[in-house]
C-alpha positions in Angstrom: 0.5 -22.4 10.4 2.2 -24.0 7.4 1.4 -24.6 3.0 3.0 -26.8 1.4 3.9 -26.8 -1.9 4.3 -29.8 -3.5 6.8 -29.1 -6.8 9.5 -28.0 -4.9 8.1 -30.1 -1.3 9.0 -26.8 0.4 6.9 -25.1 3.3 5.5 -22.1 3.8 3.8 -20.1 5.8 0.7 -18.6 4.7 1.7 -15.8 4.9 4.1 -16.4 2.5 2.4 -18.0 0.4 0.0 -14.7 0.7 3.2 -12.3 -0.5 4.2 -15.2 -3.1 0.9 -14.8 -4.4 0.3 -11.8 -4.7 3.4 -10.4 -6.0 2.4 -13.0 -9.5 -0.5 -12.1 -9.6 1.1 -8.6 -10.9 3.9 -11.2 -12.8 6.5 -9.9 -10.6 9.7 -12.0 -9.9 8.8 -13.6 -5.3 12.6 -12.0 -4.6 13.8 -12.8 -1.1 13.7 -8.3 -0.7 10.1 -8.8 -2.5 8.5 -10.7 -1.1 10.2 -9.7 2.7 8.3 -6.5 2.4 5.1 -8.6 0.4 4.6 -10.7 2.8 4.5 -7.3 5.6 2.3 -5.6 3.0 0.1 -8.3 2.7 0.9 -11.6 5.0 -2.3 -11.4 7.2 -4.7 -10.5 4.7 -6.2 -7.4 6.0 -5.4 -3.9 3.7 -2.4 -1.0 5.3 -1.4 2.3 4.9 2.5 2.6 5.2 5.4 4.7 4.8 8.6 4.2 3.4 10.1 4.3 6.9 7.3 2.8 8.7 7.5 -0.1 6.2 11.7 -0.5 7.1 11.4 0.0 10.3 8.7 -3.1 9.9 10.9 -6.1 8.2 13.6 -5.1 9.4 11.7 -6.0 13.3 11.4 -9.5 11.5 15.2 -9.6 11.1 14.9 -8.9 7.5 18.2 -7.4 5.9 15.9 -5.4 3.5 18.1 -1.3 2.7 16.2 2.3 3.2 16.7 1.9 0.1 16.1 -1.0 -1.9 12.7 0.3 0.3 11.5 2.8 -1.7 13.2 1.1 -5.1 10.0 -1.7 -4.7 7.2 0.2 -3.4 7.9 2.2 -6.8 7.5 -1.6 -8.2 5.0 -2.2 -6.8 2.7 0.7 -7.7 4.3 0.9 -11.3 2.7 -3.1 -10.8 -0.6 -1.5 -10.3 -0.3 -4.0 -6.4 -0.3 -0.5 -4.5 -1.2 2.9 -4.4 0.4 6.0 -3.7 -1.1 8.9 -1.7 0.7 12.2 -1.1 -1.1 13.7 1.5 1.6 16.8 0.8 4.4 17.4 -1.3 6.7 16.0 1.3 4.5 13.4 3.0 3.4 9.7 0.1 1.6 6.9 1.9 1.2 3.4 0.2 -1.9 1.6 0.0 -2.5 -2.0 -0.7 -6.3 -0.8 -1.2 -6.1 -0.2 -5.0 -9.2 0.1 -6.0 -10.7 4.2 -5.7 -11.9 5.1 -2.4 -11.8 8.5 0.3 -8.7 8.8 2.9 -8.9 11.2 6.3 -5.5 12.1 6.9 -5.2 12.8 10.8 -2.7 16.0 11.4 -1.6 15.2 14.4 -0.1 11.6 14.0 0.7 11.6 10.5 -1.3 8.7 9.6 -4.1 8.1 6.7 -7.4 6.2 7.5 -10.1 4.5 4.9 -13.0 6.7 4.7 -16.2 5.7 4.0 -16.5 5.4 0.4 -20.2 4.7 1.1 -20.9 8.0 2.5 -19.1 10.2 0.1 -20.9 12.0 -2.9 -19.4 13.3 -5.4 -21.9 15.1 -7.6 -20.2 17.8 -9.7 -16.6 17.7 -10.9 -16.0 21.0 -13.3 -15.6 20.6 -17.2 -11.8 19.8 -17.9 -9.7 22.4 -20.6 -10.5 21.7 -24.1 -8.0 18.0 -24.9 -7.5 17.1 -20.8 -9.2 14.3 -19.9 -9.8 13.8 -15.7 -7.4 10.1 -14.8 -8.6 10.5 -10.8 -10.0 12.4 -8.8 -8.7 12.5 -5.4 -10.0 12.4 -1.6 -8.3 13.4 1.3 -9.9 14.4 4.8 -7.3 16.4 6.7 -8.7 15.6 9.9 -7.4 16.9 13.7 -9.0 15.7 16.8 -11.0 18.0 18.9 -10.1 20.7 22.0 -12.0 20.4 24.6 
């Protein structure tokens, strides 16, 4: 499906329009590399969890020339702009989530994948008192799962 931008008379895909709108919502300049990454992240209008490496592979498969260093730098810029949420599973593995609202996650240990957990089923009734002079910045809930062995 194509979308026509009247000002320039250029015809772009809905996927590209979503990517440009997403970038523009955070006042980020829509460079070629940012658009290529954003199309994979939000072009189909679905939320996803990616690693830098999986995003690099996805963009590479579309034929867009983007380096892994550019992917890392752009993911950091997207997080800084509030477009992505970084979810650190352990000290060496980070995922980037297009859903920036507070919600819990399932981490599947056998496949190393991150999925959304149903937030409406989570009940946190009390948090510990924080030390004097501190405040809670966020509470991250990551539930680690593994397949049952029969």
